[in-house]
A tleap script that builds the chain and sets N, CA, C and O, in Angstrom:
source leaprc.protein.ff14SB
mol = sequence {
  NMET PRO GLN VAL ASP ALA GLY TRP ARG GLU
  VAL GLY LEU GLY GLU TRP GLU GLY GLY LEU
  PHE ARG LYS MET VAL SER GLU HIE HIE PRO
  MET ALA MET ARG MET TRP ALA GLU GLU THR
  PHE GLU VAL ILE PRO GLY ALA GLU ARG SER
  ALA GLU PHE ALA ALA ARG VAL ARG ASP THR
  VAL ALA GLN VAL ALA ALA ALA HIE VAL GLY
  GLN ARG VAL ALA VAL PHE THR HIE GLY GLY
  VAL ILE GLY GLN VAL LEU ALA LEU ALA SER
  GLY SER ARG PRO PHE ALA PHE VAL THR ALA
  ASP ASN GLY SER ILE SER ARG ILE VAL VAL
  SER GLY ASP ARG TRP ILE VAL ARG GLY PHE
  ASN ASP THR ALA HIE LEU GLU ALA ALA PRO
  PRO ALA GLY GLU PRO ALA CGLY
}
set mol.1.N position { 0.844 -1.186 0.000 }
set mol.1.CA position { 0.000 0.000 0.000 }
set mol.1.C position { 0.886 1.244 0.000 }
set mol.1.O position { 1.778 1.358 0.841 }
set mol.2.N position { 0.663 2.157 -0.905 }
set mol.2.CA position { 1.485 3.380 -0.946 }
set mol.2.C position { 1.347 4.207 0.328 }
set mol.2.O position { 0.270 4.316 0.913 }
set mol.3.N position { 2.472 4.782 0.735 }
set mol.3.CA position { 2.490 5.658 1.907 }
set mol.3.C position { 3.318 6.895 1.580 }
set mol.3.O position { 4.278 6.819 0.813 }
set mol.4.N position { 2.958 8.005 2.146 }
set mol.4.CA position { 3.736 9.230 2.003 }
set mol.4.C position { 4.545 9.406 3.281 }
set mol.4.O position { 4.011 9.317 4.386 }
set mol.5.N position { 5.834 9.656 3.116 }
set mol.5.CA position { 6.738 9.826 4.257 }
set mol.5.C position { 7.541 11.095 4.015 }
set mol.5.O position { 8.267 11.194 3.026 }
set mol.6.N position { 7.416 12.062 4.911 }
set mol.6.CA position { 8.107 13.350 4.752 }
set mol.6.C position { 9.622 13.211 4.708 }
set mol.6.O position { 10.309 14.116 4.234 }
set mol.7.N position { 10.150 12.101 5.190 }
set mol.7.CA position { 11.592 11.891 5.146 }
set mol.7.C position { 12.141 11.818 3.735 }
set mol.7.O position { 13.335 12.032 3.522 }
set mol.8.N position { 11.279 11.517 2.762 }
set mol.8.CA position { 11.699 11.411 1.362 }
set mol.8.C position { 11.558 12.731 0.600 }
set mol.8.O position { 11.830 12.774 -0.600 }
set mol.9.N position { 11.138 13.812 1.274 }
set mol.9.CA position { 10.968 15.082 0.563 }
set mol.9.C position { 12.319 15.582 0.051 }
set mol.9.O position { 13.372 15.233 0.586 }
set mol.10.N position { 12.266 16.385 -0.970 }
set mol.10.CA position { 13.485 16.914 -1.580 }
set mol.10.C position { 14.252 17.779 -0.587 }
set mol.10.O position { 13.692 18.283 0.386 }
set mol.11.N position { 15.539 17.939 -0.854 }
set mol.11.CA position { 16.364 18.810 -0.028 }
set mol.11.C position { 15.725 20.198 -0.003 }
set mol.11.O position { 15.266 20.691 -1.033 }
set mol.12.N position { 15.699 20.817 1.156 }
set mol.12.CA position { 15.152 22.167 1.275 }
set mol.12.C position { 16.075 23.162 0.586 }
set mol.12.O position { 17.255 23.256 0.925 }
set mol.13.N position { 15.552 23.891 -0.364 }
set mol.13.CA position { 16.357 24.810 -1.167 }
set mol.13.C position { 16.214 26.264 -0.747 }
set mol.13.O position { 16.603 27.166 -1.489 }
set mol.14.N position { 15.665 26.499 0.426 }
set mol.14.CA position { 15.609 27.856 0.971 }
set mol.14.C position { 15.003 28.857 0.004 }
set mol.14.O position { 13.895 28.662 -0.495 }
set mol.15.N position { 15.735 29.927 -0.256 }
set mol.15.CA position { 15.253 31.002 -1.129 }
set mol.15.C position { 15.125 30.571 -2.588 }
set mol.15.O position { 14.579 31.316 -3.402 }
set mol.16.N position { 15.615 29.391 -2.927 }
set mol.16.CA position { 15.549 28.920 -4.312 }
set mol.16.C position { 14.440 27.899 -4.540 }
set mol.16.O position { 14.477 27.164 -5.527 }
set mol.17.N position { 13.472 27.841 -3.663 }
set mol.17.CA position { 12.325 26.948 -3.849 }
set mol.17.C position { 11.434 27.487 -4.971 }
set mol.17.O position { 11.636 28.595 -5.468 }
set mol.18.N position { 10.445 26.677 -5.357 }
set mol.18.CA position { 9.432 27.114 -6.310 }
set mol.18.C position { 9.926 27.339 -7.723 }
set mol.18.O position { 9.408 28.213 -8.418 }
set mol.19.N position { 10.910 26.580 -8.167 }
set mol.19.CA position { 11.399 26.700 -9.535 }
set mol.19.C position { 12.598 27.605 -9.711 }
set mol.19.O position { 13.232 27.589 -10.766 }
set mol.20.N position { 12.925 28.400 -8.694 }
set mol.20.CA position { 14.061 29.309 -8.817 }
set mol.20.C position { 15.378 28.539 -8.926 }
set mol.20.O position { 16.304 29.005 -9.590 }
set mol.21.N position { 15.479 27.373 -8.291 }
set mol.21.CA position { 16.699 26.561 -8.361 }
set mol.21.C position { 17.048 26.259 -9.814 }
set mol.21.O position { 18.175 26.501 -10.246 }
set mol.22.N position { 16.091 25.733 -10.565 }
set mol.22.CA position { 16.341 25.384 -11.977 }
set mol.22.C position { 16.752 26.613 -12.782 }
set mol.22.O position { 17.637 26.536 -13.634 }
set mol.23.N position { 16.111 27.737 -12.513 }
set mol.23.CA position { 16.431 28.973 -13.229 }
set mol.23.C position { 17.860 29.407 -12.934 }
set mol.23.O position { 18.613 29.729 -13.853 }
set mol.24.N position { 18.238 29.417 -11.663 }
set mol.24.CA position { 19.576 29.857 -11.282 }
set mol.24.C position { 20.647 28.931 -11.857 }
set mol.24.O position { 21.694 29.393 -12.311 }
set mol.25.N position { 20.382 27.632 -11.837 }
set mol.25.CA position { 21.341 26.672 -12.389 }
set mol.25.C position { 21.447 26.852 -13.902 }
set mol.25.O position { 22.552 26.880 -14.442 }
set mol.26.N position { 20.308 26.975 -14.594 }
set mol.26.CA position { 20.345 27.101 -16.057 }
set mol.26.C position { 21.005 28.402 -16.505 }
set mol.26.O position { 21.572 28.474 -17.595 }
set mol.27.N position { 20.930 29.429 -15.658 }
set mol.27.CA position { 21.571 30.707 -15.986 }
set mol.27.C position { 23.007 30.795 -15.482 }
set mol.27.O position { 23.653 31.835 -15.606 }
set mol.28.N position { 23.502 29.702 -14.914 }
set mol.28.CA position { 24.879 29.650 -14.393 }
set mol.28.C position { 25.151 30.774 -13.396 }
set mol.28.O position { 26.215 31.393 -13.406 }
set mol.29.N position { 24.173 31.020 -12.543 }
set mol.29.CA position { 24.322 32.029 -11.502 }
set mol.29.C position { 25.584 31.716 -10.699 }
set mol.29.O position { 25.866 30.544 -10.453 }
set mol.30.N position { 26.351 32.726 -10.284 }
set mol.30.CA position { 27.582 32.471 -9.523 }
set mol.30.C position { 27.369 31.589 -8.290 }
set mol.30.O position { 28.222 30.764 -7.963 }
set mol.31.N position { 26.241 31.761 -7.608 }
set mol.31.CA position { 25.986 30.937 -6.435 }
set mol.31.C position { 25.734 29.481 -6.840 }
set mol.31.O position { 26.107 28.561 -6.112 }
set mol.32.N position { 25.102 29.272 -7.997 }
set mol.32.CA position { 24.891 27.911 -8.502 }
set mol.32.C position { 26.231 27.272 -8.856 }
set mol.32.O position { 26.449 26.090 -8.591 }
set mol.33.N position { 27.111 28.044 -9.445 }
set mol.33.CA position { 28.428 27.524 -9.788 }
set mol.33.C position { 29.221 27.171 -8.519 }
set mol.33.O position { 29.955 26.184 -8.486 }
set mol.34.N position { 29.059 27.981 -7.499 }
set mol.34.CA position { 29.711 27.707 -6.210 }
set mol.34.C position { 29.124 26.434 -5.587 }
set mol.34.O position { 29.853 25.630 -5.005 }
set mol.35.N position { 27.804 26.258 -5.711 }
set mol.35.CA position { 27.139 25.069 -5.187 }
set mol.35.C position { 27.736 23.812 -5.815 }
set mol.35.O position { 28.059 22.858 -5.108 }
set mol.36.N position { 27.886 23.808 -7.149 }
set mol.36.CA position { 28.469 22.651 -7.834 }
set mol.36.C position { 29.924 22.447 -7.426 }
set mol.36.O position { 30.348 21.317 -7.182 }
set mol.37.N position { 30.678 23.516 -7.351 }
set mol.37.CA position { 32.107 23.415 -7.013 }
set mol.37.C position { 32.314 22.879 -5.603 }
set mol.37.O position { 33.199 22.056 -5.371 }
set mol.38.N position { 31.503 23.342 -4.667 }
set mol.38.CA position { 31.649 22.930 -3.267 }
set mol.38.C position { 30.819 21.687 -2.925 }
set mol.38.O position { 30.945 21.128 -1.835 }
set mol.39.N position { 29.978 21.266 -3.858 }
set mol.39.CA position { 29.106 20.104 -3.680 }
set mol.39.C position { 28.269 20.194 -2.416 }
set mol.39.O position { 28.244 19.276 -1.595 }
set mol.40.N position { 27.578 21.331 -2.278 }
set mol.40.CA position { 26.680 21.518 -1.140 }
set mol.40.C position { 25.563 22.486 -1.517 }
set mol.40.O position { 25.791 23.489 -2.193 }
set mol.41.N position { 24.361 22.167 -1.067 }
set mol.41.CA position { 23.223 23.071 -1.255 }
set mol.41.C position { 23.270 24.216 -0.258 }
set mol.41.O position { 22.558 25.207 -0.418 }
set mol.42.N position { 24.097 24.091 0.763 }
set mol.42.CA position { 24.159 25.077 1.841 }
set mol.42.C position { 24.522 26.481 1.373 }
set mol.42.O position { 24.262 27.441 2.099 }
set mol.43.N position { 25.108 26.638 0.202 }
set mol.43.CA position { 25.461 27.979 -0.274 }
set mol.43.C position { 24.217 28.776 -0.648 }
set mol.43.O position { 24.273 30.000 -0.765 }
set mol.44.N position { 23.094 28.083 -0.836 }
set mol.44.CA position { 21.829 28.747 -1.151 }
set mol.44.C position { 21.258 29.302 0.151 }
set mol.44.O position { 21.121 28.558 1.122 }
set mol.45.N position { 20.922 30.592 0.193 }
set mol.45.CA position { 20.383 31.176 1.430 }
set mol.45.C position { 19.159 30.405 1.937 }
set mol.45.O position { 18.189 30.199 1.208 }
set mol.46.N position { 19.232 29.993 3.184 }
set mol.46.CA position { 18.124 29.300 3.822 }
set mol.46.C position { 18.005 27.826 3.484 }
set mol.46.O position { 17.053 27.179 3.922 }
set mol.47.N position { 18.936 27.272 2.721 }
set mol.47.CA position { 18.855 25.857 2.332 }
set mol.47.C position { 19.073 24.943 3.530 }
set mol.47.O position { 19.687 25.321 4.527 }
set mol.48.N position { 18.554 23.739 3.400 }
set mol.48.CA position { 18.727 22.720 4.431 }
set mol.48.C position { 20.218 22.420 4.592 }
set mol.48.O position { 20.943 22.281 3.607 }
set mol.49.N position { 20.656 22.325 5.818 }
set mol.49.CA position { 22.068 22.055 6.119 }
set mol.49.C position { 22.431 20.641 5.664 }
set mol.49.O position { 21.632 19.714 5.800 }
set mol.50.N position { 23.627 20.484 5.128 }
set mol.50.CA position { 24.078 19.194 4.590 }
set mol.50.C position { 24.000 18.075 5.620 }
set mol.50.O position { 23.516 16.985 5.316 }
set mol.51.N position { 24.469 18.332 6.822 }
set mol.51.CA position { 24.461 17.299 7.864 }
set mol.51.C position { 23.032 16.900 8.220 }
set mol.51.O position { 22.759 15.723 8.454 }
set mol.52.N position { 22.122 17.867 8.262 }
set mol.52.CA position { 20.730 17.574 8.587 }
set mol.52.C position { 20.064 16.781 7.464 }
set mol.52.O position { 19.314 15.839 7.721 }
set mol.53.N position { 20.341 17.164 6.223 }
set mol.53.CA position { 19.792 16.457 5.067 }
set mol.53.C position { 20.289 15.015 5.062 }
set mol.53.O position { 19.494 14.087 4.905 }
set mol.54.N position { 21.593 14.819 5.232 }
set mol.54.CA position { 22.166 13.471 5.241 }
set mol.54.C position { 21.559 12.630 6.364 }
set mol.54.O position { 21.222 11.466 6.150 }
set mol.55.N position { 21.419 13.206 7.547 }
set mol.55.CA position { 20.847 12.477 8.677 }
set mol.55.C position { 19.390 12.108 8.411 }
set mol.55.O position { 18.964 10.995 8.719 }
set mol.56.N position { 18.632 13.033 7.843 }
set mol.56.CA position { 17.214 12.763 7.537 }
set mol.56.C position { 17.096 11.604 6.555 }
set mol.56.O position { 16.303 10.684 6.757 }
set mol.57.N position { 17.891 11.658 5.493 }
set mol.57.CA position { 17.831 10.613 4.475 }
set mol.57.C position { 18.318 9.277 5.044 }
set mol.57.O position { 17.694 8.241 4.814 }
set mol.58.N position { 19.419 9.300 5.777 }
set mol.58.CA position { 19.953 8.071 6.384 }
set mol.58.C position { 18.914 7.445 7.317 }
set mol.58.O position { 18.688 6.236 7.267 }
set mol.59.N position { 18.281 8.257 8.165 }
set mol.59.CA position { 17.278 7.754 9.096 }
set mol.59.C position { 16.053 7.200 8.364 }
set mol.59.O position { 15.488 6.188 8.777 }
set mol.60.N position { 15.650 7.852 7.297 }
set mol.60.CA position { 14.475 7.406 6.536 }
set mol.60.C position { 14.741 6.071 5.868 }
set mol.60.O position { 13.894 5.179 5.906 }
set mol.61.N position { 15.914 5.924 5.253 }
set mol.61.CA position { 16.271 4.633 4.643 }
set mol.61.C position { 16.307 3.551 5.719 }
set mol.61.O position { 15.768 2.462 5.523 }
set mol.62.N position { 16.932 3.845 6.841 }
set mol.62.CA position { 17.042 2.858 7.923 }
set mol.62.C position { 15.665 2.435 8.437 }
set mol.62.O position { 15.443 1.256 8.714 }
set mol.63.N position { 14.747 3.383 8.566 }
set mol.63.CA position { 13.401 3.066 9.044 }
set mol.63.C position { 12.658 2.167 8.062 }
set mol.63.O position { 12.001 1.207 8.465 }
set mol.64.N position { 12.765 2.480 6.773 }
set mol.64.CA position { 12.100 1.656 5.765 }
set mol.64.C position { 12.711 0.262 5.743 }
set mol.64.O position { 11.988 -0.732 5.683 }
set mol.65.N position { 14.035 0.184 5.790 }
set mol.65.CA position { 14.706 -1.119 5.775 }
set mol.65.C position { 14.315 -1.957 6.991 }
set mol.65.O position { 14.071 -3.157 6.863 }
set mol.66.N position { 14.254 -1.339 8.155 }
set mol.66.CA position { 13.896 -2.066 9.377 }
set mol.66.C position { 12.452 -2.573 9.330 }
set mol.66.O position { 12.142 -3.630 9.879 }
set mol.67.N position { 11.584 -1.824 8.682 }
set mol.67.CA position { 10.171 -2.203 8.600 }
set mol.67.C position { 9.906 -3.248 7.518 }
set mol.67.O position { 8.823 -3.832 7.468 }
set mol.68.N position { 10.904 -3.485 6.645 }
set mol.68.CA position { 10.686 -4.386 5.505 }
set mol.68.C position { 11.851 -5.352 5.319 }
set mol.68.O position { 12.305 -5.560 4.194 }
set mol.69.N position { 12.334 -5.935 6.392 }
set mol.69.CA position { 13.465 -6.860 6.330 }
set mol.69.C position { 13.149 -8.003 5.366 }
set mol.69.O position { 12.101 -8.642 5.462 }
set mol.70.N position { 14.070 -8.247 4.441 }
set mol.70.CA position { 13.898 -9.336 3.483 }
set mol.70.C position { 12.927 -9.044 2.357 }
set mol.70.O position { 12.627 -9.930 1.556 }
set mol.71.N position { 12.429 -7.818 2.279 }
set mol.71.CA position { 11.460 -7.457 1.243 }
set mol.71.C position { 12.061 -6.443 0.270 }
set mol.71.O position { 13.058 -5.784 0.567 }
set mol.72.N position { 11.434 -6.337 -0.886 }
set mol.72.CA position { 11.767 -5.285 -1.842 }
set mol.72.C position { 10.778 -4.154 -1.635 }
set mol.72.O position { 9.582 -4.378 -1.448 }
set mol.73.N position { 11.293 -2.941 -1.670 }
set mol.73.CA position { 10.461 -1.755 -1.467 }
set mol.73.C position { 10.767 -0.769 -2.584 }
set mol.73.O position { 11.932 -0.548 -2.914 }
set mol.74.N position { 9.748 -0.185 -3.160 }
set mol.74.CA position { 9.919 0.861 -4.162 }
set mol.74.C position { 9.657 2.204 -3.504 }
set mol.74.O position { 8.650 2.387 -2.819 }
set mol.75.N position { 10.572 3.140 -3.717 }
set mol.75.CA position { 10.437 4.495 -3.196 }
set mol.75.C position { 10.478 5.449 -4.376 }
set mol.75.O position { 11.338 5.326 -5.247 }
set mol.76.N position { 9.574 6.380 -4.408 }
set mol.76.CA position { 9.540 7.392 -5.451 }
set mol.76.C position { 9.886 8.715 -4.790 }
set mol.76.O position { 9.159 9.196 -3.921 }
set mol.77.N position { 11.004 9.302 -5.209 }
set mol.77.CA position { 11.479 10.511 -4.540 }
set mol.77.C position { 12.187 11.421 -5.535 }
set mol.77.O position { 12.096 11.224 -6.747 }
set mol.78.N position { 12.880 12.401 -5.018 }
set mol.78.CA position { 13.488 13.462 -5.813 }
set mol.78.C position { 14.980 13.236 -6.035 }
set mol.78.O position { 15.621 12.457 -5.330 }
set mol.79.N position { 15.519 13.942 -7.039 }
set mol.79.CA position { 16.918 13.785 -7.425 }
set mol.79.C position { 17.923 14.059 -6.335 }
set mol.79.O position { 18.917 13.342 -6.221 }
set mol.80.N position { 17.692 15.079 -5.528 }
set mol.80.CA position { 18.618 15.375 -4.436 }
set mol.80.C position { 18.651 14.262 -3.416 }
set mol.80.O position { 19.709 13.934 -2.880 }
set mol.81.N position { 17.496 13.680 -3.145 }
set mol.81.CA position { 17.408 12.576 -2.186 }
set mol.81.C position { 18.079 11.331 -2.758 }
set mol.81.O position { 18.823 10.643 -2.058 }
set mol.82.N position { 17.813 11.046 -4.032 }
set mol.82.CA position { 18.460 9.901 -4.681 }
set mol.82.C position { 19.978 10.060 -4.599 }
set mol.82.O position { 20.690 9.121 -4.243 }
set mol.83.N position { 20.461 11.251 -4.932 }
set mol.83.CA position { 21.891 11.507 -4.862 }
set mol.83.C position { 22.443 11.306 -3.467 }
set mol.83.O position { 23.534 10.760 -3.301 }
set mol.84.N position { 21.701 11.743 -2.462 }
set mol.84.CA position { 22.159 11.601 -1.075 }
set mol.84.C position { 22.174 10.136 -0.654 }
set mol.84.O position { 23.129 9.691 -0.016 }
set mol.85.N position { 21.140 9.383 -0.998 }
set mol.85.CA position { 21.092 7.956 -0.661 }
set mol.85.C position { 22.301 7.238 -1.253 }
set mol.85.O position { 22.979 6.477 -0.562 }
set mol.86.N position { 22.566 7.482 -2.532 }
set mol.86.CA position { 23.660 6.779 -3.197 }
set mol.86.C position { 25.023 7.251 -2.716 }
set mol.86.O position { 25.965 6.461 -2.661 }
set mol.87.N position { 25.141 8.519 -2.370 }
set mol.87.CA position { 26.407 9.011 -1.806 }
set mol.87.C position { 26.668 8.345 -0.462 }
set mol.87.O position { 27.796 7.949 -0.170 }
set mol.88.N position { 25.627 8.221 0.357 }
set mol.88.CA position { 25.773 7.555 1.652 }
set mol.88.C position { 26.124 6.078 1.464 }
set mol.88.O position { 26.988 5.545 2.160 }
set mol.89.N position { 25.450 5.426 0.522 }
set mol.89.CA position { 25.669 3.999 0.303 }
set mol.89.C position { 27.060 3.703 -0.246 }
set mol.89.O position { 27.653 2.672 0.073 }
set mol.90.N position { 27.576 4.607 -1.070 }
set mol.90.CA position { 28.859 4.345 -1.733 }
set mol.90.C position { 30.045 5.016 -1.048 }
set mol.90.O position { 31.196 4.686 -1.333 }
set mol.91.N position { 29.768 5.950 -0.149 }
set mol.91.CA position { 30.854 6.708 0.465 }
set mol.91.C position { 31.496 7.687 -0.510 }
set mol.91.O position { 32.657 8.062 -0.347 }
set mol.92.N position { 30.745 8.097 -1.515 }
set mol.92.CA position { 31.276 8.981 -2.563 }
set mol.92.C position { 31.186 10.454 -2.184 }
set mol.92.O position { 30.741 10.815 -1.094 }
set mol.93.N position { 31.620 11.283 -3.112 }
set mol.93.CA position { 31.474 12.738 -2.977 }
set mol.93.C position { 29.983 13.071 -2.857 }
set mol.93.O position { 29.142 12.319 -3.350 }
set mol.94.N position { 29.652 14.184 -2.211 }
set mol.94.CA position { 28.239 14.530 -1.986 }
set mol.94.C position { 27.389 14.639 -3.251 }
set mol.94.O position { 26.218 14.259 -3.230 }
set mol.95.N position { 27.942 15.145 -4.343 }
set mol.95.CA position { 27.136 15.355 -5.548 }
set mol.95.C position { 27.423 14.327 -6.639 }
set mol.95.O position { 27.046 14.546 -7.790 }
set mol.96.N position { 28.064 13.234 -6.319 }
set mol.96.CA position { 28.420 12.240 -7.337 }
set mol.96.C position { 27.203 11.666 -8.053 }
set mol.96.O position { 27.308 11.247 -9.206 }
set mol.97.N position { 26.051 11.642 -7.386 }
set mol.97.CA position { 24.860 11.014 -7.955 }
set mol.97.C position { 23.656 11.952 -8.065 }
set mol.97.O position { 22.527 11.469 -8.157 }
set mol.98.N position { 23.851 13.255 -8.059 }
set mol.98.CA position { 22.691 14.155 -8.079 }
set mol.98.C position { 22.096 14.361 -9.469 }
set mol.98.O position { 21.195 15.184 -9.631 }
set mol.99.N position { 22.570 13.648 -10.454 }
set mol.99.CA position { 22.113 13.865 -11.828 }
set mol.99.C position { 21.166 12.788 -12.335 }
set mol.99.O position { 21.105 12.549 -13.542 }
set mol.100.N position { 20.430 12.137 -11.455 }
set mol.100.CA position { 19.490 11.095 -11.883 }
set mol.100.C position { 18.436 11.689 -12.811 }
set mol.100.O position { 17.894 12.763 -12.551 }
set mol.101.N position { 18.157 10.976 -13.894 }
set mol.101.CA position { 17.125 11.409 -14.833 }
set mol.101.C position { 15.744 11.203 -14.222 }
set mol.101.O position { 15.546 10.293 -13.417 }
set mol.102.N position { 14.786 12.051 -14.605 }
set mol.102.CA position { 13.411 11.881 -14.141 }
set mol.102.C position { 12.903 10.514 -14.585 }
set mol.102.O position { 13.066 10.125 -15.742 }
set mol.103.N position { 12.294 9.801 -13.665 }
set mol.103.CA position { 11.725 8.493 -13.966 }
set mol.103.C position { 12.732 7.360 -13.995 }
set mol.103.O position { 12.362 6.221 -14.278 }
set mol.104.N position { 13.994 7.640 -13.710 }
set mol.104.CA position { 15.011 6.581 -13.716 }
set mol.104.C position { 14.890 5.717 -12.471 }
set mol.104.O position { 14.227 6.086 -11.502 }
set mol.105.N position { 15.536 4.572 -12.513 }
set mol.105.CA position { 15.532 3.643 -11.380 }
set mol.105.C position { 16.958 3.486 -10.860 }
set mol.105.O position { 17.879 3.174 -11.615 }
set mol.106.N position { 17.118 3.705 -9.576 }
set mol.106.CA position { 18.383 3.441 -8.890 }
set mol.106.C position { 18.064 2.409 -7.819 }
set mol.106.O position { 16.970 2.413 -7.255 }
set mol.107.N position { 19.024 1.521 -7.536 }
set mol.107.CA position { 18.759 0.438 -6.597 }
set mol.107.C position { 19.864 0.347 -5.550 }
set mol.107.O position { 21.050 0.472 -5.855 }
set mol.108.N position { 19.438 0.125 -4.305 }
set mol.108.CA position { 20.386 -0.189 -3.231 }
set mol.108.C position { 19.871 -1.415 -2.498 }
set mol.108.O position { 18.680 -1.726 -2.531 }
set mol.109.N position { 20.778 -2.095 -1.845 }
set mol.109.CA position { 20.438 -3.197 -0.953 }
set mol.109.C position { 20.893 -2.763 0.434 }
set mol.109.O position { 22.030 -2.327 0.617 }
set mol.110.N position { 20.003 -2.886 1.401 }
set mol.110.CA position { 20.333 -2.537 2.776 }
set mol.110.C position { 20.331 -3.824 3.589 }
set mol.110.O position { 19.331 -4.539 3.652 }
set mol.111.N position { 21.471 -4.102 4.206 }
set mol.111.CA position { 21.620 -5.280 5.045 }
set mol.111.C position { 22.229 -4.822 6.365 }
set mol.111.O position { 23.446 -4.681 6.483 }
set mol.112.N position { 21.381 -4.595 7.343 }
set mol.112.CA position { 21.847 -4.043 8.612 }
set mol.112.C position { 22.394 -2.647 8.387 }
set mol.112.O position { 21.710 -1.786 7.834 }
set mol.113.N position { 23.620 -2.424 8.812 }
set mol.113.CA position { 24.260 -1.118 8.623 }
set mol.113.C position { 24.945 -0.988 7.269 }
set mol.113.O position { 25.469 0.074 6.934 }
set mol.114.N position { 24.942 -2.052 6.501 }
set mol.114.CA position { 25.627 -2.041 5.204 }
set mol.114.C position { 24.655 -1.709 4.084 }
set mol.114.O position { 23.610 -2.345 3.946 }
set mol.115.N position { 25.008 -0.706 3.284 }
set mol.115.CA position { 24.224 -0.312 2.122 }
set mol.115.C position { 25.072 -0.588 0.889 }
set mol.115.O position { 26.250 -0.233 0.853 }
set mol.116.N position { 24.485 -1.213 -0.115 }
set mol.116.CA position { 25.202 -1.573 -1.331 }
set mol.116.C position { 24.480 -0.962 -2.528 }
set mol.116.O position { 23.271 -1.141 -2.680 }
set mol.117.N position { 25.210 -0.243 -3.375 }
set mol.117.CA position { 24.636 0.310 -4.602 }
set mol.117.C position { 24.585 -0.807 -5.637 }
set mol.117.O position { 25.606 -1.423 -5.943 }
set mol.118.N position { 23.402 -1.065 -6.173 }
set mol.118.CA position { 23.223 -2.098 -7.193 }
set mol.118.C position { 22.899 -1.507 -8.565 }
set mol.118.O position { 22.972 -2.212 -9.571 }
set mol.119.N position { 22.546 -0.235 -8.616 }
set mol.119.CA position { 22.247 0.382 -9.906 }
set mol.119.C position { 21.974 1.851 -9.735 }
set mol.119.O position { 21.524 2.300 -8.680 }
set mol.120.N position { 22.254 2.609 -10.801 }
set mol.120.CA position { 22.012 4.045 -10.776 }
set mol.120.C position { 21.499 4.511 -12.124 }
set mol.120.O position { 22.074 4.181 -13.161 }
set mol.121.N position { 20.421 5.273 -12.113 }
set mol.121.CA position { 19.928 6.007 -13.271 }
set mol.121.C position { 19.548 5.112 -14.447 }
set mol.121.O position { 19.792 5.480 -15.596 }
set mol.122.N position { 18.966 3.963 -14.191 }
set mol.122.CA position { 18.521 3.065 -15.253 }
set mol.122.C position { 17.288 3.677 -15.914 }
set mol.122.O position { 16.287 3.943 -15.249 }
set mol.123.N position { 17.367 3.894 -17.208 }
set mol.123.CA position { 16.246 4.482 -17.948 }
set mol.123.C position { 15.746 3.571 -19.069 }
set mol.123.O position { 14.974 4.007 -19.922 }
set mol.124.N position { 16.185 2.298 -19.074 }
set mol.124.CA position { 15.801 1.384 -20.155 }
set mol.124.C position { 14.283 1.280 -20.296 }
set mol.124.O position { 13.777 1.139 -21.409 }
set mol.125.N position { 13.562 1.347 -19.200 }
set mol.125.CA position { 12.102 1.243 -19.235 }
set mol.125.C position { 11.442 2.473 -19.854 }
set mol.125.O position { 10.245 2.454 -20.139 }
set mol.126.N position { 12.205 3.530 -20.062 }
set mol.126.CA position { 11.650 4.768 -20.622 }
set mol.126.C position { 11.853 4.878 -22.129 }
set mol.126.O position { 11.413 5.850 -22.742 }
set mol.127.N position { 12.514 3.890 -22.733 }
set mol.127.CA position { 12.762 3.941 -24.170 }
set mol.127.C position { 11.438 4.015 -24.906 }
set mol.127.O position { 10.435 3.450 -24.471 }
set mol.128.N position { 11.451 4.717 -26.021 }
set mol.128.CA position { 10.228 4.930 -26.795 }
set mol.128.C position { 9.658 3.602 -27.282 }
set mol.128.O position { 10.381 2.761 -27.815 }
set mol.129.N position { 8.394 3.431 -27.097 }
set mol.129.CA position { 7.699 2.253 -27.593 }
set mol.129.C position { 7.402 2.444 -29.087 }
set mol.129.O position { 7.254 3.576 -29.546 }
set mol.130.N position { 7.313 1.345 -29.845 }
set mol.130.CA position { 6.984 1.481 -31.260 }
set mol.130.C position { 5.556 2.008 -31.419 }
set mol.130.O position { 4.723 1.805 -30.536 }
set mol.131.N position { 5.272 2.668 -32.511 }
set mol.131.CA position { 3.905 3.159 -32.752 }
set mol.131.C position { 2.907 1.997 -32.703 }
set mol.131.O position { 3.256 0.852 -32.990 }
set mol.132.N position { 1.680 2.305 -32.340 }
set mol.132.CA position { 0.624 1.281 -32.250 }
set mol.132.C position { 0.550 0.495 -33.552 }
set mol.132.O position { 0.579 1.066 -34.642 }
set mol.133.N position { 0.456 -0.825 -33.420 }
set mol.133.CA position { 0.320 -1.693 -34.584 }
set mol.133.C position { 1.647 -2.155 -35.169 }
set mol.133.O position { 1.656 -3.043 -36.022 }
set mol.134.N position { 2.767 -1.582 -34.739 }
set mol.134.CA position { 4.066 -2.002 -35.246 }
set mol.134.C position { 4.736 -2.914 -34.238 }
set mol.134.O position { 4.641 -2.685 -33.032 }
set mol.135.N position { 5.417 -3.956 -34.724 }
set mol.135.CA position { 6.091 -4.858 -33.784 }
set mol.135.C position { 7.318 -4.194 -33.150 }
set mol.135.O position { 7.962 -3.340 -33.759 }
set mol.136.N position { 7.623 -4.600 -31.930 }
set mol.136.CA position { 8.818 -4.094 -31.260 }
set mol.136.C position { 10.046 -4.769 -31.850 }
set mol.136.O position { 9.982 -5.905 -32.319 }
set mol.137.N position { 11.168 -4.051 -31.819 }
set mol.137.CA position { 12.435 -4.662 -32.192 }
set mol.137.C position { 12.852 -4.264 -33.509 }
set mol.137.O position { 13.906 -4.692 -33.979 }
savepdb mol mol.pdb
quit
């Protein structure tokens, strides 16, 4: 049964909420360039602190894993959260995985305190289907 959990909400972008983030990034605003260089959303005024974001995401994954031991769970969330989950699981740089495509599938396995990355940004299911009446392939 689907459930909504606030722990999966996107990173708080402070003054750049409501579409301003995309605009600032697309315009290569100096603060956006600094954000990429320093790999932190914290440079955005009022943004969620990196340590708090990481803790929220880590706790949310742990809660879901504990509630579903031995089960597969599908989570639908935002790119910043996906990037944070995979950075935590892999021990990578903070922004190593923040570029997930919309609708892509990333997979982790959680076994106790151990998180394993099994896939990132799979978009094979999004490939264009053949026009109606035409065979696939």
